[in-house]
All heavy atoms as a GROMACS GRO file, in nm:
protein
  616
    1MET      N    1   1.375   3.119   3.277
    1MET     CA    2   1.342   3.201   3.159
    1MET      C    3   1.364   3.125   3.028
    1MET      O    4   1.287   3.136   2.937
    1MET     CB    5   1.422   3.326   3.167
    1MET     CG    6   1.384   3.424   3.057
    1MET     SD    7   1.221   3.486   3.083
    1MET     CE    8   1.239   3.654   3.042
    2ALA      N    9   1.470   3.045   3.031
    2ALA     CA   10   1.502   2.969   2.906
    2ALA      C   11   1.399   2.862   2.873
    2ALA      O   12   1.360   2.841   2.759
    2ALA     CB   13   1.639   2.906   2.913
    3LYS      N   14   1.343   2.797   2.983
    3LYS     CA   15   1.240   2.697   2.964
    3LYS      C   16   1.118   2.758   2.900
    3LYS      O   17   1.047   2.703   2.816
    3LYS     CB   18   1.209   2.631   3.090
    3LYS     CG   19   1.317   2.539   3.143
    3LYS     CD   20   1.277   2.472   3.269
    3LYS     CE   21   1.385   2.375   3.318
    3LYS     NZ   22   1.348   2.307   3.436
    4ILE      N   23   1.078   2.877   2.947
    4ILE     CA   24   0.960   2.942   2.896
    4ILE      C   25   0.979   2.980   2.751
    4ILE      O   26   0.891   2.963   2.666
    4ILE     CB   27   0.929   3.072   2.977
    4ILE    CG1   28   0.893   3.034   3.119
    4ILE    CG2   29   0.821   3.157   2.912
    4ILE    CD1   30   0.876   3.155   3.217
    5LYS      N   31   1.097   3.027   2.715
    5LYS     CA   32   1.128   3.064   2.571
    5LYS      C   33   1.121   2.937   2.482
    5LYS      O   34   1.069   2.944   2.374
    5LYS     CB   35   1.264   3.129   2.566
    5LYS     CG   36   1.292   3.197   2.442
    5LYS     CD   37   1.423   3.274   2.447
    5LYS     CE   38   1.440   3.367   2.335
    5LYS     NZ   39   1.561   3.445   2.336
    6GLU      N   40   1.171   2.825   2.535
    6GLU     CA   41   1.167   2.702   2.454
    6GLU      C   42   1.022   2.655   2.434
    6GLU      O   43   0.990   2.614   2.326
    6GLU     CB   44   1.246   2.592   2.529
    6GLU     CG   45   1.395   2.607   2.520
    6GLU     CD   46   1.470   2.496   2.592
    6GLU    OE1   47   1.410   2.388   2.612
    6GLU    OE2   48   1.589   2.515   2.633
    7LYS      N   49   0.943   2.669   2.541
    7LYS     CA   50   0.802   2.629   2.527
    7LYS      C   51   0.729   2.709   2.427
    7LYS      O   52   0.651   2.667   2.350
    7LYS     CB   53   0.738   2.631   2.666
    7LYS     CG   54   0.596   2.581   2.660
    7LYS     CD   55   0.530   2.575   2.793
    7LYS     CE   56   0.388   2.516   2.775
    7LYS     NZ   57   0.315   2.509   2.895
    8VAL      N   58   0.752   2.845   2.431
    8VAL     CA   59   0.686   2.931   2.334
    8VAL      C   60   0.730   2.899   2.199
    8VAL      O   61   0.644   2.898   2.105
    8VAL     CB   62   0.722   3.083   2.368
    8VAL    CG1   63   0.676   3.177   2.264
    8VAL    CG2   64   0.658   3.122   2.503
    9GLN      N   65   0.852   2.870   2.170
    9GLN     CA   66   0.902   2.835   2.041
    9GLN      C   67   0.839   2.705   1.991
    9GLN      O   68   0.804   2.691   1.875
    9GLN     CB   69   1.056   2.827   2.035
    9GLN     CG   70   1.126   2.957   2.047
    9GLN     CD   71   1.271   2.946   2.055
    9GLN    OE1   72   1.327   2.837   2.073
    9GLN    NE2   73   1.344   3.060   2.036
   10LYS      N   74   0.827   2.610   2.082
   10LYS     CA   75   0.764   2.480   2.050
   10LYS      C   76   0.616   2.503   2.017
   10LYS      O   77   0.565   2.443   1.916
   10LYS     CB   78   0.775   2.382   2.162
   10LYS     CG   79   0.725   2.247   2.132
   10LYS     CD   80   0.744   2.152   2.252
   10LYS     CE   81   0.688   2.015   2.217
   10LYS     NZ   82   0.700   1.919   2.322
   11ASP      N   83   0.546   2.584   2.094
   11ASP     CA   84   0.407   2.617   2.065
   11ASP      C   85   0.392   2.684   1.930
   11ASP      O   86   0.293   2.656   1.855
   11ASP     CB   87   0.344   2.701   2.176
   11ASP     CG   88   0.330   2.627   2.306
   11ASP    OD1   89   0.329   2.500   2.301
   11ASP    OD2   90   0.317   2.694   2.412
   12ASP      N   91   0.480   2.778   1.900
   12ASP     CA   92   0.475   2.848   1.769
   12ASP      C   93   0.494   2.749   1.656
   12ASP      O   94   0.421   2.763   1.553
   12ASP     CB   95   0.589   2.953   1.762
   12ASP     CG   96   0.558   3.069   1.852
   12ASP    OD1   97   0.438   3.086   1.896
   12ASP    OD2   98   0.650   3.151   1.876
   13LYS      N   99   0.585   2.651   1.676
   13LYS     CA  100   0.599   2.549   1.566
   13LYS      C  101   0.475   2.467   1.544
   13LYS      O  102   0.433   2.440   1.426
   13LYS     CB  103   0.712   2.460   1.596
   13LYS     CG  104   0.855   2.524   1.584
   13LYS     CD  105   0.964   2.427   1.615
   13LYS     CE  106   1.098   2.490   1.604
   13LYS     NZ  107   1.203   2.395   1.641
   14GLU      N  108   0.406   2.430   1.655
   14GLU     CA  109   0.284   2.352   1.643
   14GLU      C  110   0.175   2.432   1.577
   14GLU      O  111   0.102   2.377   1.495
   14GLU     CB  112   0.240   2.310   1.783
   14GLU     CG  113   0.331   2.199   1.840
   14GLU     CD  114   0.285   2.160   1.980
   14GLU    OE1  115   0.174   2.191   2.021
   14GLU    OE2  116   0.371   2.092   2.047
   15VAL      N  117   0.165   2.560   1.609
   15VAL     CA  118   0.063   2.642   1.545
   15VAL      C  119   0.089   2.660   1.397
   15VAL      O  120   0.001   2.651   1.317
   15VAL     CB  121   0.059   2.785   1.613
   15VAL    CG1  122  -0.025   2.886   1.535
   15VAL    CG2  123   0.007   2.776   1.755
   16LEU      N  124   0.218   2.673   1.360
   16LEU     CA  125   0.252   2.687   1.219
   16LEU      C  126   0.215   2.554   1.145
   16LEU      O  127   0.162   2.562   1.034
   16LEU     CB  128   0.403   2.714   1.203
   16LEU     CG  129   0.456   2.728   1.061
   16LEU    CD1  130   0.386   2.841   0.989
   16LEU    CD2  131   0.604   2.744   1.061
   17LEU      N  132   0.244   2.444   1.203
   17LEU     CA  133   0.212   2.314   1.142
   17LEU      C  134   0.062   2.297   1.123
   17LEU      O  135   0.012   2.252   1.019
   17LEU     CB  136   0.265   2.194   1.220
   17LEU     CG  137   0.414   2.176   1.218
   17LEU    CD1  138   0.459   2.062   1.312
   17LEU    CD2  139   0.460   2.142   1.075
   18ILE      N  140  -0.017   2.340   1.223
   18ILE     CA  141  -0.162   2.336   1.210
   18ILE      C  142  -0.209   2.425   1.100
   18ILE      O  143  -0.302   2.386   1.016
   18ILE     CB  144  -0.233   2.366   1.345
   18ILE    CG1  145  -0.199   2.251   1.448
   18ILE    CG2  146  -0.377   2.387   1.330
   18ILE    CD1  147  -0.236   2.286   1.589
   19ALA      N  148  -0.154   2.546   1.090
   19ALA     CA  149  -0.194   2.638   0.987
   19ALA      C  150  -0.162   2.584   0.852
   19ALA      O  151  -0.248   2.593   0.755
   19ALA     CB  152  -0.129   2.771   1.009
   20GLN      N  153  -0.052   2.518   0.837
   20GLN     CA  154  -0.018   2.457   0.708
   20GLN      C  155  -0.113   2.346   0.672
   20GLN      O  156  -0.152   2.331   0.558
   20GLN     CB  157   0.129   2.406   0.713
   20GLN     CG  158   0.231   2.511   0.713
   20GLN     CD  159   0.373   2.463   0.734
   20GLN    OE1  160   0.391   2.355   0.785
   20GLN    NE2  161   0.469   2.542   0.694
   21ASP      N  162  -0.145   2.267   0.777
   21ASP     CA  163  -0.241   2.156   0.752
   21ASP      C  164  -0.376   2.210   0.697
   21ASP      O  165  -0.432   2.154   0.603
   21ASP     CB  166  -0.270   2.071   0.877
   21ASP     CG  167  -0.145   2.000   0.922
   21ASP    OD1  168  -0.049   1.987   0.842
   21ASP    OD2  169  -0.141   1.953   1.041
   22ILE      N  170  -0.421   2.316   0.759
   22ILE     CA  171  -0.552   2.372   0.721
   22ILE      C  172  -0.546   2.426   0.578
   22ILE      O  173  -0.638   2.407   0.503
   22ILE     CB  174  -0.592   2.482   0.821
   22ILE    CG1  175  -0.627   2.415   0.954
   22ILE    CG2  176  -0.710   2.565   0.766
   22ILE    CD1  177  -0.645   2.521   1.068
   23LYS      N  178  -0.434   2.492   0.544
   23LYS     CA  179  -0.417   2.548   0.407
   23LYS      C  180  -0.417   2.438   0.305
   23LYS      O  181  -0.486   2.449   0.203
   23LYS     CB  182  -0.280   2.625   0.403
   23LYS     CG  183  -0.259   2.686   0.268
   23LYS     CD  184  -0.123   2.751   0.264
   23LYS     CE  185  -0.096   2.801   0.118
   23LYS     NZ  186   0.040   2.853   0.111
   24PHE      N  187  -0.344   2.332   0.334
   24PHE     CA  188  -0.348   2.216   0.238
   24PHE      C  189  -0.487   2.154   0.225
   24PHE      O  190  -0.526   2.114   0.116
   24PHE     CB  191  -0.244   2.110   0.278
   24PHE     CG  192  -0.100   2.146   0.245
   24PHE    CD1  193  -0.006   2.149   0.343
   24PHE    CD2  194  -0.063   2.179   0.115
   24PHE    CE1  195   0.122   2.184   0.312
   24PHE    CE2  196   0.062   2.220   0.086
   24PHE     CZ  197   0.163   2.219   0.182
   25ALA      N  198  -0.552   2.136   0.338
   25ALA     CA  199  -0.682   2.075   0.338
   25ALA      C  200  -0.783   2.158   0.252
   25ALA      O  201  -0.856   2.100   0.171
   25ALA     CB  202  -0.739   2.059   0.478
   26LYS      N  203  -0.778   2.285   0.269
   26LYS     CA  204  -0.870   2.374   0.190
   26LYS      C  205  -0.838   2.364   0.042
   26LYS      O  206  -0.929   2.362  -0.039
   26LYS     CB  207  -0.862   2.516   0.241
   26LYS     CG  208  -0.929   2.545   0.368
   26LYS     CD  209  -0.919   2.686   0.408
   26LYS     CE  210  -0.992   2.720   0.537
   26LYS     NZ  211  -0.982   2.863   0.572
   27SER      N  212  -0.710   2.371   0.013
   27SER     CA  213  -0.674   2.368  -0.129
   27SER      C  214  -0.703   2.233  -0.192
   27SER      O  215  -0.745   2.229  -0.311
   27SER     CB  216  -0.522   2.396  -0.144
   27SER     OG  217  -0.487   2.523  -0.097
   28LEU      N  218  -0.676   2.122  -0.124
   28LEU     CA  219  -0.701   1.991  -0.183
   28LEU      C  220  -0.848   1.959  -0.191
   28LEU      O  221  -0.893   1.879  -0.276
   28LEU     CB  222  -0.634   1.887  -0.096
   28LEU     CG  223  -0.481   1.881  -0.099
   28LEU    CD1  224  -0.424   1.791   0.007
   28LEU    CD2  225  -0.434   1.833  -0.236
   29ALA      N  226  -0.933   2.026  -0.110
   29ALA     CA  227  -1.079   2.009  -0.118
   29ALA      C  228  -1.145   2.103  -0.215
   29ALA      O  229  -1.266   2.101  -0.228
   29ALA     CB  230  -1.136   2.018   0.023
   30CYS      N  231  -1.071   2.189  -0.278
   30CYS     CA  232  -1.127   2.298  -0.367
   30CYS      C  233  -1.197   2.234  -0.486
   30CYS      O  234  -1.160   2.123  -0.533
   30CYS     CB  235  -1.020   2.387  -0.413
   30CYS     SG  236  -1.077   2.524  -0.512
   31ASN      N  237  -1.296   2.301  -0.540
   31ASN     CA  238  -1.371   2.252  -0.658
   31ASN      C  239  -1.285   2.266  -0.787
   31ASN      O  240  -1.306   2.194  -0.885
   31ASN     CB  241  -1.506   2.325  -0.674
   31ASN     CG  242  -1.600   2.287  -0.565
   31ASN    OD1  243  -1.598   2.176  -0.515
   31ASN    ND2  244  -1.690   2.374  -0.541
   32ASN      N  245  -1.194   2.359  -0.785
   32ASN     CA  246  -1.120   2.392  -0.900
   32ASN      C  247  -0.999   2.292  -0.909
   32ASN      O  248  -0.918   2.279  -0.827
   32ASN     CB  249  -1.062   2.533  -0.890
   32ASN     CG  250  -0.998   2.585  -1.015
   32ASN    OD1  251  -0.945   2.501  -1.102
   32ASN    ND2  252  -0.990   2.714  -1.034
   33LYS      N  253  -0.997   2.216  -1.024
   33LYS     CA  254  -0.896   2.108  -1.044
   33LYS      C  255  -0.755   2.171  -1.049
   33LYS      O  256  -0.662   2.111  -0.994
   33LYS     CB  257  -0.924   2.035  -1.171
   33LYS     CG  258  -0.824   1.920  -1.193
   33LYS     CD  259  -0.855   1.833  -1.305
   33LYS     CE  260  -0.759   1.725  -1.341
   33LYS     NZ  261  -0.645   1.702  -1.269
   34ARG      N  262  -0.744   2.283  -1.108
   34ARG     CA  263  -0.608   2.348  -1.118
   34ARG      C  264  -0.555   2.380  -0.974
   34ARG      O  265  -0.433   2.355  -0.952
   34ARG     CB  266  -0.625   2.481  -1.200
   34ARG     CG  267  -0.499   2.545  -1.228
   34ARG     CD  268  -0.522   2.660  -1.325
   34ARG     NE  269  -0.404   2.740  -1.338
   34ARG     CZ  270  -0.400   2.861  -1.384
   34ARG    NH1  271  -0.514   2.921  -1.423
   34ARG    NH2  272  -0.289   2.928  -1.391
   35ILE      N  273  -0.641   2.426  -0.890
   35ILE     CA  274  -0.593   2.459  -0.749
   35ILE      C  275  -0.559   2.326  -0.679
   35ILE      O  276  -0.460   2.321  -0.603
   35ILE     CB  277  -0.705   2.536  -0.675
   35ILE    CG1  278  -0.718   2.676  -0.735
   35ILE    CG2  279  -0.670   2.548  -0.527
   35ILE    CD1  280  -0.834   2.759  -0.679
   36ARG      N  281  -0.640   2.223  -0.698
   36ARG     CA  282  -0.611   2.093  -0.632
   36ARG      C  283  -0.479   2.037  -0.679
   36ARG      O  284  -0.399   1.986  -0.602
   36ARG     CB  285  -0.723   1.993  -0.664
   36ARG     CG  286  -0.849   2.020  -0.586
   36ARG     CD  287  -0.948   1.900  -0.596
   36ARG     NE  288  -0.955   1.843  -0.723
   36ARG     CZ  289  -1.051   1.874  -0.813
   36ARG    NH1  290  -1.141   1.966  -0.788
   36ARG    NH2  291  -1.060   1.811  -0.929
   37ASP      N  292  -0.450   2.045  -0.811
   37ASP     CA  293  -0.324   1.999  -0.863
   37ASP      C  294  -0.204   2.073  -0.812
   37ASP      O  295  -0.105   2.009  -0.780
   37ASP     CB  296  -0.322   2.007  -1.018
   37ASP     CG  297  -0.418   1.905  -1.088
   37ASP    OD1  298  -0.461   1.810  -1.017
   37ASP    OD2  299  -0.452   1.925  -1.204
   38ARG      N  300  -0.216   2.206  -0.797
   38ARG     CA  301  -0.110   2.288  -0.740
   38ARG      C  302  -0.092   2.248  -0.595
   38ARG      O  303   0.026   2.240  -0.548
   38ARG     CB  304  -0.143   2.436  -0.747
   38ARG     CG  305  -0.116   2.497  -0.884
   38ARG     CD  306  -0.122   2.645  -0.872
   38ARG     NE  307  -0.173   2.704  -0.991
   38ARG     CZ  308  -0.223   2.824  -1.000
   38ARG    NH1  309  -0.234   2.904  -0.897
   38ARG    NH2  310  -0.267   2.867  -1.112
   39ALA      N  311  -0.199   2.230  -0.526
   39ALA     CA  312  -0.188   2.192  -0.382
   39ALA      C  313  -0.124   2.061  -0.367
   39ALA      O  314  -0.039   2.041  -0.271
   39ALA     CB  315  -0.329   2.196  -0.322
   40LEU      N  316  -0.152   1.963  -0.455
   40LEU     CA  317  -0.090   1.833  -0.445
   40LEU      C  318   0.062   1.842  -0.466
   40LEU      O  319   0.141   1.776  -0.396
   40LEU     CB  320  -0.156   1.740  -0.544
   40LEU     CG  321  -0.129   1.594  -0.528
   40LEU    CD1  322  -0.175   1.544  -0.384
   40LEU    CD2  323  -0.202   1.513  -0.633
   41LYS      N  324   0.107   1.926  -0.562
   41LYS     CA  325   0.249   1.944  -0.586
   41LYS      C  326   0.313   2.010  -0.464
   41LYS      O  327   0.421   1.971  -0.423
   41LYS     CB  328   0.272   2.025  -0.712
   41LYS     CG  329   0.243   1.954  -0.841
   41LYS     CD  330   0.270   2.042  -0.961
   41LYS     CE  331   0.238   1.973  -1.090
   41LYS     NZ  332   0.257   2.054  -1.205
   42ALA      N  333   0.248   2.111  -0.410
   42ALA     CA  334   0.302   2.179  -0.294
   42ALA      C  335   0.308   2.084  -0.171
   42ALA      O  336   0.405   2.091  -0.094
   42ALA     CB  337   0.215   2.299  -0.260
   43LEU      N  338   0.206   2.001  -0.162
   43LEU     CA  339   0.202   1.902  -0.047
   43LEU      C  340   0.324   1.801  -0.062
   43LEU      O  341   0.390   1.773   0.036
   43LEU     CB  342   0.068   1.828  -0.047
   43LEU     CG  343   0.057   1.723   0.061
   43LEU    CD1  344   0.066   1.784   0.201
   43LEU    CD2  345  -0.074   1.648   0.043
   44LYS      N  346   0.348   1.760  -0.181
   44LYS     CA  347   0.459   1.670  -0.210
   44LYS      C  348   0.591   1.731  -0.166
   44LYS      O  349   0.673   1.674  -0.094
   44LYS     CB  350   0.466   1.629  -0.351
   44LYS     CG  351   0.576   1.535  -0.381
   44LYS     CD  352   0.582   1.498  -0.530
   44LYS     CE  353   0.699   1.408  -0.564
   44LYS     NZ  354   0.708   1.393  -0.711
   45LYS      N  355   0.607   1.857  -0.202
   45LYS     CA  356   0.734   1.933  -0.167
   45LYS      C  357   0.740   1.948  -0.019
   45LYS      O  358   0.847   1.929   0.043
   45LYS     CB  359   0.732   2.073  -0.231
   45LYS     CG  360   0.834   2.092  -0.338
   45LYS     CD  361   0.835   2.234  -0.385
   45LYS     CE  362   0.858   2.239  -0.529
   45LYS     NZ  363   0.866   2.373  -0.585
   46TRP      N  364   0.635   1.985   0.040
   46TRP     CA  365   0.628   2.008   0.188
   46TRP      C  366   0.664   1.880   0.264
   46TRP      O  367   0.734   1.887   0.360
   46TRP     CB  368   0.492   2.063   0.232
   46TRP     CG  369   0.479   2.087   0.373
   46TRP    CD1  370   0.520   2.197   0.441
   46TRP    CD2  371   0.423   2.002   0.477
   46TRP    NE1  372   0.497   2.186   0.577
   46TRP    CE2  373   0.434   2.067   0.599
   46TRP    CE3  374   0.364   1.877   0.465
   46TRP    CZ2  375   0.384   2.008   0.716
   46TRP    CZ3  376   0.317   1.818   0.588
   46TRP    CH2  377   0.326   1.886   0.702
   47LEU      N  378   0.602   1.772   0.217
   47LEU     CA  379   0.631   1.638   0.285
   47LEU      C  380   0.780   1.604   0.277
   47LEU      O  381   0.839   1.558   0.378
   47LEU     CB  382   0.544   1.533   0.224
   47LEU     CG  383   0.398   1.534   0.260
   47LEU    CD1  384   0.326   1.434   0.170
   47LEU    CD2  385   0.377   1.506   0.408
   48GLN      N  386   0.842   1.633   0.165
   48GLN     CA  387   0.984   1.607   0.150
   48GLN      C  388   1.071   1.693   0.240
   48GLN      O  389   1.163   1.645   0.306
   48GLN     CB  390   1.027   1.625   0.001
   48GLN     CG  391   0.968   1.516  -0.089
   48GLN     CD  392   0.994   1.551  -0.233
   48GLN    OE1  393   1.018   1.667  -0.270
   48GLN    NE2  394   0.980   1.451  -0.322
   49LEU      N  395   1.037   1.822   0.249
   49LEU     CA  396   1.106   1.911   0.336
   49LEU      C  397   1.087   1.876   0.479
   49LEU      O  398   1.175   1.883   0.562
   49LEU     CB  399   1.064   2.059   0.310
   49LEU     CG  400   1.112   2.113   0.176
   49LEU    CD1  401   1.052   2.258   0.153
   49LEU    CD2  402   1.269   2.121   0.171
   50ARG      N  403   0.961   1.844   0.515
   50ARG     CA  404   0.928   1.813   0.655
   50ARG      C  405   1.004   1.684   0.702
   50ARG      O  406   1.051   1.677   0.815
   50ARG     CB  407   0.774   1.794   0.672
   50ARG     CG  408   0.739   1.727   0.801
   50ARG     CD  409   0.684   1.828   0.900
   50ARG     NE  410   0.673   1.768   1.033
   50ARG     CZ  411   0.591   1.678   1.076
   50ARG    NH1  412   0.504   1.622   0.993
   50ARG    NH2  413   0.593   1.639   1.199
   51LEU      N  414   1.020   1.591   0.612
   51LEU     CA  415   1.086   1.468   0.640
   51LEU      C  416   1.233   1.497   0.677
   51LEU      O  417   1.288   1.434   0.764
   51LEU     CB  418   1.079   1.368   0.529
   51LEU     CG  419   1.138   1.231   0.546
   51LEU    CD1  420   1.065   1.160   0.662
   51LEU    CD2  421   1.129   1.150   0.419
   52LEU      N  422   1.297   1.593   0.610
   52LEU     CA  423   1.431   1.630   0.638
   52LEU      C  424   1.448   1.697   0.775
   52LEU      O  425   1.548   1.681   0.846
   52LEU     CB  426   1.491   1.719   0.526
   52LEU     CG  427   1.500   1.653   0.389
   52LEU    CD1  428   1.548   1.751   0.288
   52LEU    CD2  429   1.602   1.535   0.400
   53ARG      N  430   1.348   1.779   0.811
   53ARG     CA  431   1.358   1.854   0.932
   53ARG      C  432   1.310   1.782   1.055
   53ARG      O  433   1.369   1.793   1.160
   53ARG     CB  434   1.277   1.990   0.920
   53ARG     CG  435   1.336   2.083   0.818
   53ARG     CD  436   1.258   2.206   0.807
   53ARG     NE  437   1.307   2.296   0.709
   53ARG     CZ  438   1.251   2.406   0.670
   53ARG    NH1  439   1.138   2.442   0.725
   53ARG    NH2  440   1.304   2.478   0.578
   54MET      N  441   1.201   1.718   1.041
   54MET     CA  442   1.140   1.651   1.159
   54MET      C  443   1.086   1.518   1.112
   54MET      O  444   1.001   1.510   1.021
   54MET     CB  445   1.012   1.732   1.204
   54MET     CG  446   1.026   1.792   1.341
   54MET     SD  447   0.874   1.867   1.395
   54MET     CE  448   0.832   1.978   1.263
   55PRO      N  449   1.131   1.408   1.167
   55PRO     CA  450   1.082   1.276   1.126
   55PRO      C  451   0.936   1.261   1.160
   55PRO      O  452   0.885   1.319   1.259
   55PRO     CB  453   1.167   1.177   1.205
   55PRO     CG  454   1.232   1.255   1.309
   55PRO     CD  455   1.228   1.394   1.272
   56PHE      N  456   0.857   1.187   1.082
   56PHE     CA  457   0.718   1.164   1.100
   56PHE      C  458   0.699   1.062   1.213
   56PHE      O  459   0.777   0.966   1.223
   56PHE     CB  460   0.649   1.119   0.976
   56PHE     CG  461   0.638   1.225   0.872
   56PHE    CD1  462   0.718   1.236   0.768
   56PHE    CD2  463   0.530   1.317   0.883
   56PHE    CE1  464   0.705   1.334   0.670
   56PHE    CE2  465   0.511   1.413   0.789
   56PHE     CZ  466   0.602   1.422   0.680
   57THR      N  467   0.594   1.078   1.289
   57THR     CA  468   0.549   0.982   1.382
   57THR      C  469   0.438   0.902   1.329
   57THR      O  470   0.377   0.939   1.221
   57THR     CB  471   0.506   1.047   1.521
   57THR    OG1  472   0.393   1.128   1.492
   57THR    CG2  473   0.616   1.132   1.580
   58GLU      N  474   0.395   0.797   1.394
   58GLU     CA  475   0.285   0.717   1.353
   58GLU      C  476   0.159   0.799   1.351
   58GLU      O  477   0.074   0.788   1.262
   58GLU     CB  478   0.270   0.592   1.439
   58GLU     CG  479   0.162   0.503   1.390
   58GLU     CD  480   0.153   0.372   1.470
   58GLU    OE1  481   0.255   0.330   1.531
   58GLU    OE2  482   0.047   0.310   1.469
   59LYS      N  483   0.148   0.883   1.453
   59LYS     CA  484   0.030   0.975   1.460
   59LYS      C  485   0.025   1.067   1.338
   59LYS      O  486  -0.087   1.086   1.284
   59LYS     CB  487   0.037   1.054   1.591
   59LYS     CG  488  -0.077   1.150   1.607
   59LYS     CD  489  -0.065   1.234   1.734
   59LYS     CE  490  -0.178   1.336   1.745
   59LYS     NZ  491  -0.153   1.426   1.858
   60ASP      N  492   0.137   1.120   1.294
   60ASP     CA  493   0.144   1.208   1.173
   60ASP      C  494   0.088   1.131   1.052
   60ASP      O  495   0.014   1.187   0.974
   60ASP     CB  496   0.281   1.258   1.151
   60ASP     CG  497   0.336   1.348   1.260
   60ASP    OD1  498   0.254   1.416   1.325
   60ASP    OD2  499   0.461   1.355   1.279
   61PHE      N  500   0.135   1.008   1.036
   61PHE     CA  501   0.094   0.930   0.922
   61PHE      C  502  -0.059   0.898   0.927
   61PHE      O  503  -0.124   0.900   0.820
   61PHE     CB  504   0.172   0.797   0.910
   61PHE     CG  505   0.312   0.815   0.855
   61PHE    CD1  506   0.421   0.777   0.932
   61PHE    CD2  507   0.335   0.873   0.735
   61PHE    CE1  508   0.553   0.793   0.882
   61PHE    CE2  509   0.458   0.889   0.680
   61PHE     CZ  510   0.576   0.853   0.761
   62MET      N  511  -0.109   0.876   1.043
   62MET     CA  512  -0.250   0.850   1.057
   62MET      C  513  -0.332   0.975   1.018
   62MET      O  514  -0.436   0.965   0.955
   62MET     CB  515  -0.286   0.804   1.202
   62MET     CG  516  -0.239   0.666   1.231
   62MET     SD  517  -0.305   0.542   1.112
   62MET     CE  518  -0.479   0.546   1.152
   63ILE      N  519  -0.288   1.092   1.062
   63ILE     CA  520  -0.357   1.219   1.027
   63ILE      C  521  -0.352   1.239   0.877
   63ILE      O  522  -0.453   1.272   0.813
   63ILE     CB  523  -0.288   1.337   1.103
   63ILE    CG1  524  -0.321   1.328   1.250
   63ILE    CG2  525  -0.336   1.468   1.043
   63ILE    CD1  526  -0.243   1.420   1.333
   64ILE      N  527  -0.240   1.216   0.813
   64ILE     CA  528  -0.226   1.232   0.667
   64ILE      C  529  -0.314   1.135   0.595
   64ILE      O  530  -0.387   1.168   0.504
   64ILE     CB  531  -0.079   1.211   0.627
   64ILE    CG1  532   0.002   1.328   0.675
   64ILE    CG2  533  -0.069   1.207   0.473
   64ILE    CD1  534   0.150   1.313   0.665
   65TRP      N  535  -0.314   1.008   0.640
   65TRP     CA  536  -0.397   0.899   0.580
   65TRP      C  537  -0.544   0.939   0.588
   65TRP      O  538  -0.618   0.930   0.490
   65TRP     CB  539  -0.371   0.769   0.645
   65TRP     CG  540  -0.457   0.662   0.589
   65TRP    CD1  541  -0.440   0.597   0.474
   65TRP    CD2  542  -0.585   0.614   0.640
   65TRP    NE1  543  -0.545   0.505   0.447
   65TRP    CE2  544  -0.632   0.517   0.556
   65TRP    CE3  545  -0.653   0.649   0.763
   65TRP    CZ2  546  -0.753   0.450   0.583
   65TRP    CZ3  547  -0.771   0.579   0.786
   65TRP    CH2  548  -0.820   0.486   0.698
   66LYS      N  549  -0.588   0.977   0.705
   66LYS     CA  550  -0.731   1.013   0.724
   66LYS      C  551  -0.772   1.124   0.636
   66LYS      O  552  -0.876   1.131   0.573
   66LYS     CB  553  -0.758   1.045   0.873
   66LYS     CG  554  -0.768   0.915   0.956
   66LYS     CD  555  -0.798   0.954   1.098
   66LYS     CE  556  -0.798   0.830   1.190
   66LYS     NZ  557  -0.822   0.863   1.328
   67GLY      N  558  -0.685   1.230   0.633
   67GLY     CA  559  -0.716   1.346   0.552
   67GLY      C  560  -0.724   1.313   0.405
   67GLY      O  561  -0.818   1.358   0.337
   68LEU      N  562  -0.634   1.235   0.354
   68LEU     CA  563  -0.637   1.190   0.214
   68LEU      C  564  -0.755   1.098   0.184
   68LEU      O  565  -0.818   1.104   0.081
   68LEU     CB  566  -0.512   1.125   0.172
   68LEU     CG  567  -0.387   1.219   0.165
   68LEU    CD1  568  -0.258   1.147   0.143
   68LEU    CD2  569  -0.403   1.331   0.065
   69TYR      N  570  -0.789   1.010   0.277
   69TYR     CA  571  -0.900   0.918   0.264
   69TYR      C  572  -1.029   0.994   0.256
   69TYR      O  573  -1.111   0.975   0.162
   69TYR     CB  574  -0.899   0.814   0.378
   69TYR     CG  575  -1.018   0.726   0.374
   69TYR    CD1  576  -1.025   0.617   0.283
   69TYR    CD2  577  -1.135   0.747   0.447
   69TYR    CE1  578  -1.134   0.534   0.278
   69TYR    CE2  579  -1.243   0.663   0.446
   69TYR     CZ  580  -1.242   0.557   0.359
   69TYR     OH  581  -1.355   0.477   0.352
   70TYR      N  582  -1.054   1.080   0.346
   70TYR     CA  583  -1.180   1.152   0.350
   70TYR      C  584  -1.190   1.253   0.240
   70TYR      O  585  -1.296   1.290   0.198
   70TYR     CB  586  -1.211   1.217   0.486
   70TYR     CG  587  -1.239   1.118   0.592
   70TYR    CD1  588  -1.149   1.093   0.697
   70TYR    CD2  589  -1.352   1.041   0.583
   70TYR    CE1  590  -1.174   0.997   0.792
   70TYR    CE2  591  -1.380   0.944   0.678
   70TYR     CZ  592  -1.293   0.922   0.785
   70TYR     OH  593  -1.320   0.830   0.879
   71LEU      N  594  -1.075   1.293   0.186
   71LEU     CA  595  -1.072   1.386   0.069
   71LEU      C  596  -1.124   1.321  -0.057
   71LEU      O  597  -1.192   1.380  -0.134
   71LEU     CB  598  -0.932   1.436   0.047
   71LEU     CG  599  -0.908   1.534  -0.066
   71LEU    CD1  600  -0.975   1.662  -0.037
   71LEU    CD2  601  -0.759   1.556  -0.088
   72THR      N  602  -1.096   1.186  -0.067
   72THR     CA  603  -1.138   1.114  -0.187
   72THR      C  604  -1.281   1.066  -0.181
   72THR      O  605  -1.333   1.024  -0.285
   72THR     CB  606  -1.041   0.996  -0.213
   72THR    OG1  607  -1.047   0.908  -0.101
   72THR    CG2  608  -0.901   1.042  -0.236
   73ILE      N  609  -1.344   1.068  -0.070
   73ILE     CA  610  -1.482   1.022  -0.057
   73ILE      C  611  -1.577   1.126  -0.117
   73ILE      O  612  -1.571   1.235  -0.111
   73ILE     CB  613  -1.515   0.987   0.085
   73ILE    CG1  614  -1.440   0.866   0.129
   73ILE    CG2  615  -1.669   0.968   0.100
   73ILE    CD1  616  -1.471   0.822   0.273
   0.00000   0.00000   0.00000
């Protein structure tokens, strides 16, 4: 029973991270400069907090890099 509970909690964390990624992507891609600026500040804060809680993997950095690269095109 404990293994199932741990797996559910891990899945919930992954879903939350994906939801946050989508929120940032939408805000950073917005046409309104004010919304983009706010999203950039929020992203900076989120990255700092995430670094304290969970270290980044190489895969995480590649996802962030690709997202920011394609955002600027």
